[in-house]
TORTIRO-451706 format. One line per field, with one value per residue: chain; x, y, z of N, C-alpha, C in turn; residue in three letters. Coordinates in nm, 4 decimals. Atoms other than C-alpha are relative to their C-alpha. Layout:
guro <- A,...
n_x <- X,...
n_y <- Y,...
n_z <- Z,...
ca_x <- X,...
ca_y <- Y,...
ca_z <- Z,...
c_x <- X,...
c_y <- Y,...
c_z <- Z,...
vexgu <- ala,...
***
This chain:
guro <- A,A,A,A,A,A,A,A,A,A,A,A,A,A,A,A,A,A,A,A,A,A,A,A,A,A,A,A,A,A,A,A,A,A,A,A,A,A,A,A,A,A,A,A,A,A,A,A,A,A,A,A,A,A,A,A,A,A,A,A,A,A,A,A,A,A,A,A,A,A,A,A,A,A,A,A,A,A,A,A,A,A,A,A,A,A,A,A,A,A,A,A,A,A,A,A,A,A,A,A,A,A,A,A,A,A,A,A,A,A,A,A,A,A,A,A,A,A,A,A,A,A,A,A,A,A,A,A,A,A,A,A,A,A,A,A,A,A,A,A,A,A,A,A,A,A,A,A
n_x <- 0.1009,0.0837,0.0200,0.1448,0.0541,0.0487,-0.1146,0.0339,0.0117,0.0016,0.0965,-0.0670,0.0867,-0.0283,-0.1285,-0.0944,-0.0220,-0.0781,-0.1230,-0.0594,-0.0350,-0.0881,-0.1263,-0.0415,-0.0081,0.0575,0.1169,0.0956,0.1937,0.0760,0.1358,0.1117,0.0932,0.0649,-0.0494,0.0992,-0.0675,-0.1539,0.0620,0.1000,-0.0596,-0.1704,-0.0796,-0.1256,-0.0987,-0.1146,-0.0475,-0.0871,-0.0859,-0.0527,0.0455,0.1637,0.0681,0.0290,0.1813,0.0484,0.1249,0.0260,0.1096,0.0261,0.1559,0.1267,0.0753,-0.1149,-0.0001,-0.1627,-0.0734,-0.0570,-0.1193,-0.0289,-0.1407,-0.0555,0.0292,-0.0733,-0.1263,-0.0394,-0.0274,-0.1080,-0.0819,-0.1907,0.0461,-0.0618,0.0220,0.1609,0.0898,0.1144,0.1187,0.0930,0.1400,0.0841,-0.0060,-0.0787,0.0485,-0.0307,-0.1100,-0.0332,0.0148,-0.0701,-0.1247,0.0384,0.0029,-0.1516,-0.0961,0.0096,-0.0638,-0.1629,-0.0173,-0.0022,-0.0984,-0.1125,-0.0662,0.0322,0.0528,0.1008,0.1407,0.0318,0.1102,-0.0019,0.1397,0.0841,0.0496,0.0260,0.0961,0.0227,0.1071,0.1063,0.0154,0.1719,0.0659,-0.0085,-0.0901,-0.1400,-0.0765,-0.0199,0.0009,-0.1383,-0.0644,-0.1308,0.0411,0.0425,-0.1140,-0.0510,-0.1282,0.0201,0.0979,0.0290,0.1302,-0.0252
n_y <- -0.0747,-0.0858,-0.1503,-0.0193,-0.0131,0.1157,0.0341,-0.0072,0.1106,-0.0691,0.0890,-0.0098,0.0510,0.1320,-0.0029,-0.0449,0.1422,0.1034,-0.0029,-0.0120,0.1324,0.0796,-0.0536,0.0223,0.1441,-0.0072,-0.0438,0.1221,-0.0269,0.0427,0.0084,-0.0274,0.0529,0.0944,0.1298,0.0429,-0.0870,0.0415,0.1364,0.0023,-0.0726,0.0022,-0.1105,-0.0348,0.0948,-0.0093,0.1371,-0.0247,-0.0770,0.1021,-0.0381,0.0237,-0.1016,0.0158,-0.0420,0.0004,-0.0796,-0.0920,0.0262,0.1363,0.0669,-0.0400,-0.1032,-0.0863,-0.0656,-0.0568,0.0854,-0.0557,0.0440,-0.0358,-0.0687,0.1093,0.0976,-0.0941,-0.0088,0.1317,0.0599,-0.0720,-0.0291,-0.0809,-0.1171,-0.0662,-0.1675,-0.0172,0.0776,-0.0603,0.0724,0.0404,0.0491,-0.0255,-0.1605,-0.0720,-0.0683,0.0683,0.0102,-0.1332,-0.0227,0.0975,-0.0880,-0.0966,0.0838,0.0478,-0.1218,-0.0463,0.0940,0.0335,-0.1374,0.0146,0.0805,-0.0844,0.0728,-0.0566,0.0733,-0.0829,0.0691,-0.0789,0.0691,0.0154,-0.0586,0.0497,0.1065,0.1401,0.0046,-0.1425,-0.0616,0.0549,-0.0672,-0.0604,0.0758,0.0417,0.1021,-0.0284,0.0819,-0.0153,-0.1399,-0.0346,0.1090,0.1150,0.0580,-0.0708,-0.0689,0.0878,0.0465,0.1564,0.0604,0.1360,0.0510,0.1435
n_z <- -0.0844,0.1206,0.0063,-0.0109,0.1099,0.0474,0.1050,0.1242,0.0599,0.1472,0.0911,0.1409,0.0812,0.0238,0.0707,-0.0553,-0.1226,0.0755,-0.0053,-0.1030,-0.0249,0.1067,-0.0094,-0.1442,-0.0377,-0.1193,-0.0158,-0.0151,0.0522,-0.0688,0.0690,-0.1112,0.0197,-0.0372,0.0915,0.1291,0.0918,0.0425,0.0612,0.1120,0.0816,0.0077,-0.0368,0.0328,0.0251,-0.0044,0.0352,0.1174,-0.0701,-0.0972,-0.1395,-0.0173,-0.0426,-0.1246,-0.0033,-0.1236,0.0063,-0.0759,-0.0666,-0.0216,0.0790,0.0862,-0.0573,0.0485,-0.1210,-0.0047,-0.0299,-0.1233,0.0355,0.1260,-0.0090,-0.0389,0.1210,0.0828,-0.0547,-0.0159,0.1598,0.0870,-0.1075,0.0179,0.0814,0.1470,-0.0065,0.0232,-0.0043,0.0936,-0.0531,0.0937,-0.0447,0.0912,0.0590,-0.0471,-0.1313,-0.1311,-0.0222,-0.0354,-0.1154,-0.0454,-0.0486,-0.1198,-0.1539,-0.0002,-0.0397,-0.1261,-0.0921,0.0346,-0.0527,-0.1398,-0.0704,0.0490,0.0977,0.1088,0.1380,0.0589,0.0541,0.1150,0.0482,0.1504,0.0345,0.1089,-0.0504,0.1049,0.0987,0.0542,-0.0341,0.0697,0.1658,0.0284,-0.0743,-0.1300,0.0052,-0.0041,0.0555,0.1684,-0.0098,-0.0164,-0.0880,0.0168,0.1627,0.1320,0.0212,0.0378,-0.0785,-0.0366,-0.1324,0.0191,-0.0672,-0.0441
ca_x <- 2.8721,2.5470,2.4597,2.1017,2.0416,1.8504,2.1270,2.0573,1.9632,2.0809,1.8624,2.0317,1.8559,1.8542,2.1330,2.3480,2.2940,2.4077,2.7272,2.7946,2.7711,2.9570,3.2406,3.2662,3.3101,3.2081,2.8771,2.5687,2.1921,1.9397,1.5934,1.3284,1.0419,0.8188,0.8903,0.5914,0.7436,1.0852,0.9081,0.6456,0.8062,1.1715,1.4318,1.7615,2.0339,2.3842,2.5080,2.6927,2.8640,2.9901,2.7554,2.3956,2.1553,2.0579,1.6615,1.5262,1.1629,1.0750,0.7206,0.6063,0.3476,0.0541,-0.0406,0.2561,0.3088,0.6713,0.9372,1.0386,1.3709,1.4643,1.7736,1.8959,1.8295,2.0216,2.3210,2.3456,2.3540,2.6017,2.8448,3.1837,2.9908,3.0695,3.0857,2.7504,2.4542,2.1833,1.8251,1.5445,1.1682,0.8837,0.8790,1.1337,0.9174,0.9432,1.3035,1.3681,1.2109,1.4230,1.7363,1.6473,1.5972,1.9520,2.1051,1.9789,2.0770,2.4422,2.4446,2.3554,2.6290,2.8808,2.9502,2.9928,2.7973,2.6501,2.2609,2.1285,1.7835,1.7436,1.4489,1.1960,1.2517,1.2350,0.8876,0.8948,0.6022,0.2266,0.1684,-0.1600,-0.3029,-0.1876,0.0687,0.4265,0.7219,0.7118,0.7435,1.0801,1.2622,1.5414,1.3117,1.2163,1.5715,1.6894,1.9352,1.9766,1.6992,1.5704,1.2361,1.2582
ca_y <- 1.9564,2.0503,2.3930,2.3110,2.3686,2.0954,1.9211,1.9706,1.6868,1.7522,1.5981,1.4470,1.3188,0.9239,0.9544,1.1552,0.8737,0.6427,0.8007,0.8886,0.5353,0.4153,0.6614,0.6048,0.2573,0.4017,0.5587,0.3294,0.3105,0.2554,0.1467,0.2486,0.1437,-0.1314,-0.5143,-0.5762,-0.2760,-0.4499,-0.8024,-0.6847,-0.3899,-0.4352,-0.1973,-0.0354,-0.3086,-0.2412,-0.5904,-0.4310,-0.1865,-0.5143,-0.4003,-0.4553,-0.2293,-0.1835,-0.2381,-0.0968,0.0098,0.3321,0.2584,-0.0720,-0.2813,-0.3345,-0.0139,0.1675,0.2954,0.4761,0.2038,0.3024,0.1134,0.2629,0.4742,0.1897,-0.0605,0.1857,0.2049,-0.1661,-0.2342,0.0237,-0.0196,0.1269,0.4615,0.5826,0.9335,0.9110,0.7599,0.7800,0.7049,0.5762,0.5359,0.5469,0.8995,1.0652,1.1620,0.9032,0.8821,1.2484,1.2155,0.8833,1.1078,1.3539,1.1280,0.9519,1.2915,1.4329,1.1288,1.1147,1.5311,1.4901,1.2327,1.4709,1.2147,1.3681,1.1547,1.3319,1.2113,1.2628,1.2013,1.0560,1.2967,1.1223,0.8059,0.4224,0.4811,0.8758,1.0767,0.9963,1.0609,1.2148,0.8632,0.8437,0.5808,0.5463,0.4340,0.5915,0.9667,1.0075,0.8023,0.5377,0.3158,0.5715,0.6932,0.3545,0.2735,-0.0926,-0.2501,-0.5905,-0.7500,-1.0632
ca_z <- 1.9984,1.8098,1.7347,1.7811,1.4205,1.2415,0.9887,0.6056,0.3965,0.0377,-0.2475,-0.5747,-0.8661,-0.9298,-1.2077,-0.9921,-0.6821,-0.9425,-1.0114,-0.6628,-0.5787,-0.8813,-0.7827,-0.3947,-0.2819,0.0557,-0.0122,0.0735,-0.0646,0.1861,0.0513,0.3129,0.1546,0.2728,0.2314,0.0044,-0.2089,-0.2232,-0.3217,-0.5666,-0.7074,-0.7245,-0.6530,-0.7076,-0.8258,-0.7312,-0.8480,-1.1221,-0.8780,-0.6694,-0.3692,-0.2333,-0.1160,0.2564,0.3125,0.6258,0.6412,0.7473,0.7882,0.8595,0.6408,0.6618,0.8765,0.7368,1.0972,1.1856,1.2542,1.6126,1.5372,1.2044,1.3288,1.5074,1.2376,0.9883,1.2121,1.2876,0.8913,0.8116,1.1335,0.9687,0.8490,0.4878,0.4011,0.2476,0.3253,0.0276,0.1177,-0.1489,-0.1154,-0.3663,-0.4607,-0.2315,0.0748,0.2961,0.2359,0.3133,0.6247,0.6979,0.6202,0.8420,1.1279,1.0629,1.0275,1.3241,1.5151,1.3725,1.4444,1.7758,1.8397,1.6520,1.3657,1.0502,0.7629,0.5029,0.4567,0.0758,-0.0505,-0.3880,-0.5183,-0.7315,-0.5574,-0.7093,-0.9028,-0.9346,-0.9518,-1.0736,-1.4681,-1.5939,-1.5216,-1.1707,-1.2634,-1.1469,-1.3037,-1.6468,-1.5426,-1.3566,-1.0726,-1.0854,-1.3456,-1.5455,-1.5526,-1.6806,-1.4054,-1.2793,-1.0910,-1.0559,-0.9245,-0.6839
c_x <- -0.0953,-0.0503,-0.1351,-0.0767,-0.0417,0.0937,-0.1053,0.0031,0.0099,-0.0822,0.1282,-0.0945,0.0389,0.1357,0.1167,0.0250,0.0788,0.1692,0.0802,0.0452,0.0749,0.1180,0.0422,-0.0466,-0.0767,-0.1375,-0.1072,-0.1532,-0.0809,-0.1374,-0.1132,-0.1293,-0.0580,0.0419,-0.0869,0.0523,0.1113,-0.0399,-0.0924,0.0496,0.1346,0.0503,0.1250,0.0787,0.1128,0.0983,0.1197,0.1408,0.0621,-0.0518,-0.1453,-0.0438,-0.0312,-0.1665,-0.0176,-0.1539,-0.0083,-0.1325,-0.0313,-0.1251,-0.0468,-0.0609,0.0704,0.0032,0.1577,0.0567,0.0878,0.1729,0.0909,0.1420,0.1090,0.0233,0.0933,0.1631,0.0469,0.0327,0.1358,0.0988,0.1263,-0.1075,0.0605,-0.0127,-0.0993,-0.0763,-0.1221,-0.1192,-0.1169,-0.1210,-0.0600,0.0051,0.0894,-0.0350,0.0321,0.1767,0.0818,-0.0062,0.0983,0.1502,0.0114,0.0447,0.1299,0.0909,0.0071,0.0628,0.1603,0.0422,0.0105,0.1425,0.1638,0.0529,-0.0362,-0.0148,-0.1102,-0.1208,-0.0300,-0.0976,0.0045,-0.1513,-0.0359,0.0026,0.0285,-0.1036,-0.0218,-0.1599,-0.1280,-0.0013,-0.1554,-0.1154,0.0200,0.0799,0.1416,0.0845,0.0416,0.0709,0.1538,0.0154,0.1025,-0.0777,0.0006,0.1232,0.0945,0.1225,-0.0440,-0.1031,-0.0464,-0.1402,0.0438,-0.1114
c_y <- 0.0425,0.1349,0.0349,0.0249,-0.1500,-0.0393,-0.0035,-0.1381,0.0543,-0.1239,-0.0214,-0.1139,-0.1656,-0.0244,0.0434,-0.1031,-0.0893,0.0337,-0.0005,-0.1369,-0.0990,0.0474,-0.0053,-0.0821,0.0066,0.0272,-0.1325,0.0669,-0.0517,0.0268,0.0331,-0.0259,-0.1296,-0.1349,-0.0354,0.0881,-0.0654,-0.1281,0.0137,0.1057,0.0341,0.0874,0.0152,-0.1525,0.0563,-0.1030,0.0165,0.0909,-0.1070,0.0157,-0.0302,0.1289,-0.0431,0.0173,0.0012,0.0788,0.1446,0.0125,-0.1705,-0.0430,-0.0759,0.1540,0.1187,0.1150,0.0320,-0.1134,0.0536,-0.0518,0.0283,0.0289,-0.1016,-0.1048,0.0190,-0.0096,-0.1514,-0.0544,0.0744,0.0368,0.0839,0.1043,0.0647,0.1345,0.0755,-0.0783,0.0838,-0.0836,0.0258,-0.0379,-0.0314,0.1040,0.1241,0.0832,-0.0619,-0.0148,0.1385,-0.0117,-0.1145,0.0514,0.0808,-0.0634,-0.0424,0.1083,0.0895,-0.0765,0.0064,0.1529,-0.0068,-0.0677,0.0845,-0.0703,0.0595,-0.0982,0.0807,-0.0905,0.0497,-0.1158,-0.0234,0.0647,-0.1101,-0.1249,-0.1221,0.0244,0.1211,0.0284,-0.0802,0.0330,0.0371,-0.1333,-0.0725,-0.1530,0.0228,-0.0926,0.0247,0.1420,0.0585,-0.1312,-0.0780,-0.0861,0.0539,0.0427,-0.1118,-0.0553,-0.1278,-0.0106,-0.1282,-0.0366,-0.1588,-0.1064
c_z <- -0.1107,0.0425,0.0467,-0.1242,-0.0607,-0.1539,-0.1236,-0.0432,-0.1697,-0.0816,-0.1547,-0.0804,-0.0300,-0.0910,0.0851,0.1307,-0.0535,0.0011,0.1453,0.0761,-0.0880,0.0202,0.1231,0.0430,0.1518,0.0017,-0.0076,-0.0355,0.0844,-0.0460,0.1215,-0.0035,0.0756,-0.0625,-0.1158,-0.1228,-0.0797,-0.0965,-0.0996,-0.1151,-0.0778,0.0692,-0.0287,-0.0211,0.0006,-0.0416,-0.0636,0.0417,0.1046,0.1443,0.0209,0.0333,0.1492,0.0010,0.1552,0.0032,0.0841,0.0247,-0.0477,-0.0431,0.1089,0.0439,-0.0535,0.1110,0.0171,0.0547,0.1259,-0.0081,-0.0865,0.0065,0.0280,-0.0603,-0.1000,0.0491,0.0417,-0.1735,-0.0572,0.1222,-0.0302,-0.0826,-0.0892,0.0356,-0.0420,0.0026,-0.1202,0.0356,-0.1370,0.0384,-0.1473,-0.0943,0.0932,0.1329,0.1052,0.0235,0.0361,0.1319,0.1072,-0.0059,0.0904,0.1301,0.0212,0.0212,0.1213,0.1116,-0.0080,0.0605,0.0772,0.0732,-0.0588,-0.1095,-0.1210,-0.1118,-0.0769,-0.0335,-0.1368,-0.0097,-0.1377,-0.0525,-0.1309,0.0357,-0.1023,-0.1225,-0.0545,0.0300,-0.0767,-0.1465,0.0088,0.0233,0.0802,0.0017,0.0428,-0.0898,-0.1396,-0.0114,0.0203,0.1135,-0.0385,-0.1097,-0.0759,-0.0749,-0.0616,0.0325,0.0486,0.0996,-0.0589,0.0720,0.0566,-0.0427
vexgu <- met,ser,thr,gly,asp,thr,pro,arg,val,arg,glu,val,ser,pro,ser,asp,ala,trp,lys,met,leu,ser,asp,asp,asp,gly,ala,val,leu,ile,asp,val,arg,ser,ala,pro,glu,trp,gly,phe,val,gly,gly,pro,asp,leu,ser,gly,leu,asp,arg,gly,val,val,arg,val,glu,trp,lys,val,trp,pro,gly,met,val,pro,asn,pro,ala,phe,val,gly,ala,val,leu,glu,glu,val,ser,asp,leu,pro,ser,ala,leu,leu,phe,ile,cys,arg,ser,gly,val,arg,ser,met,gln,ala,ala,arg,ala,val,ser,glu,his,leu,ser,ala,lys,gly,thr,pro,val,glu,cys,ile,asn,val,ala,glu,gly,phe,glu,gly,asp,leu,asp,glu,leu,his,his,arg,gly,gly,leu,asn,gly,trp,lys,ala,arg,gly,leu,ala,trp,arg,gln,ser
***
């Protein structure tokens, strides 16, 4: 039964996300960026942990409009719900929105799954030259990633 409270979404650093994924075989990483970002920028590589990354667009390219099927698509991809769902995007903004949407849906159903945002995202914040990928984020922290 829902209390009417909005579920809280915890944030972790990219390094802590990697540790969670390393330590908990049931934790799942969901990359909510757009298909062009996956293809051209690259993404987290969990093959060293003997698993993959779930990819579902929160906003659909080219118009970056919200994906109305997002929650359903995530739940279809992770039909056996794990103890934790970690969400990542470019900088941590879209992934927080996505994590909240899934958390609210699961909470309304009385399903206890922790939804966690990966702060800083894959590419991180803009540096002084307005470039991403060097200041912070998954890539800058030296975590496993690959480009297709």
